[in-house]
C-alpha positions as CSV (number, residue, x, y, z in Angstrom):
1,M,130.9,94.1,-15.1
2,N,127.3,95.3,-13.9
3,Q,124.1,94.7,-16.0
4,T,124.3,98.1,-17.4
5,E,127.9,97.8,-19.1
6,E,127.2,94.1,-19.7
7,L,124.2,95.8,-22.2
8,L,126.4,98.4,-23.3
9,V,129.1,95.8,-24.0
10,I,126.4,93.4,-26.2
11,L,125.0,96.5,-28.1
12,M,128.6,97.7,-29.3
13,E,129.0,94.1,-30.2
14,E,125.7,93.4,-32.2
15,C,126.8,96.9,-33.9
16,A,130.0,95.5,-34.9
17,E,128.6,91.9,-36.4
18,V,125.6,94.3,-38.6
19,Q,128.7,96.4,-40.1
20,Q,130.5,92.9,-40.7
21,E,127.8,91.5,-42.4
22,A,127.1,94.7,-44.3
23,S,130.5,94.5,-45.7
24,K,129.9,91.4,-46.8
25,L,127.1,92.1,-48.4
26,I,129.0,94.9,-50.5
27,R,132.5,92.8,-51.1
28,F,130.6,89.4,-52.1
29,G,126.9,90.2,-52.8
30,S,124.2,88.1,-51.9
31,D,124.4,84.8,-54.5
32,T,122.4,82.8,-51.3
33,W,119.3,83.3,-49.0
34,A,121.9,82.9,-46.3
35,D,123.9,85.5,-47.0
36,V,120.9,87.9,-46.6
37,L,119.4,85.7,-43.5
38,N,122.4,86.7,-41.8
39,F,122.1,89.8,-41.7
40,E,118.4,90.0,-41.0
41,K,120.0,87.5,-37.9
42,E,122.3,90.5,-37.0
43,I,119.8,93.3,-37.2
44,G,117.3,91.5,-35.3
45,D,120.2,91.1,-32.5
46,L,121.2,94.6,-32.8
47,M,116.7,95.3,-32.8
48,C,116.8,93.2,-29.5
49,M,119.6,94.9,-27.7
50,V,118.0,98.5,-28.5
51,A,114.7,97.3,-27.4
52,L,116.8,95.8,-24.1
53,A,118.8,99.6,-23.8
54,Q,115.1,101.1,-23.7
55,E,113.8,98.6,-21.1
56,A,116.4,99.0,-19.1
57,G,116.2,103.0,-19.2
58,L,119.1,103.7,-21.5
59,I,117.2,105.2,-24.3
60,D,113.6,106.8,-24.5
61,E,111.3,105.1,-27.4
62,E,110.4,108.6,-28.3
63,S,113.7,110.3,-28.5
64,V,114.5,107.5,-30.5
65,L,111.6,107.7,-33.0
66,Q,112.1,111.6,-33.2
67,A,116.1,111.0,-33.9
68,A,115.0,108.3,-36.7
69,E,112.7,111.1,-38.5
70,A,115.9,113.6,-38.0
71,K,117.9,111.4,-39.9
72,R,114.9,110.3,-42.5
73,E,114.5,114.3,-43.7
74,K,118.8,114.4,-43.7
75,L,118.6,111.7,-45.9
76,K,115.5,113.4,-48.4
77,K,118.3,116.3,-48.8
78,W,122.0,114.1,-49.1
79,S,120.9,110.9,-50.3
80,N,119.6,109.0,-52.7
81,L,118.0,106.8,-50.5
82,I,114.5,108.1,-50.5
83,D,112.4,109.3,-53.4
84,E,109.3,110.3,-54.0
85,R,107.5,106.9,-53.7
86,T,108.5,107.2,-50.1
87,L,108.9,110.5,-49.2
88,D,106.2,111.1,-46.5
89,R,106.7,107.1,-45.1
90,K,107.4,107.4,-41.7
91,I,109.8,104.7,-40.1
């Protein structure tokens, strides 16, 4: 396995771990700080891998930010996640 493949595999693993922690929060709630800390840890691990993908030239930061803003616009239309207080906030 080369370095790019290793990076992509670990990135996939971290995505799955975030998914698992989010599922646990839905199923069991966040009764303790440990529950929230586990979720935050996994998000941090994922963010690290995204940064490494950027450093490796696999993704372009500006393209990712543009995609994030496009997603925010879709969410304004199709979800209740963004209300009037956050409409103009940038990611």
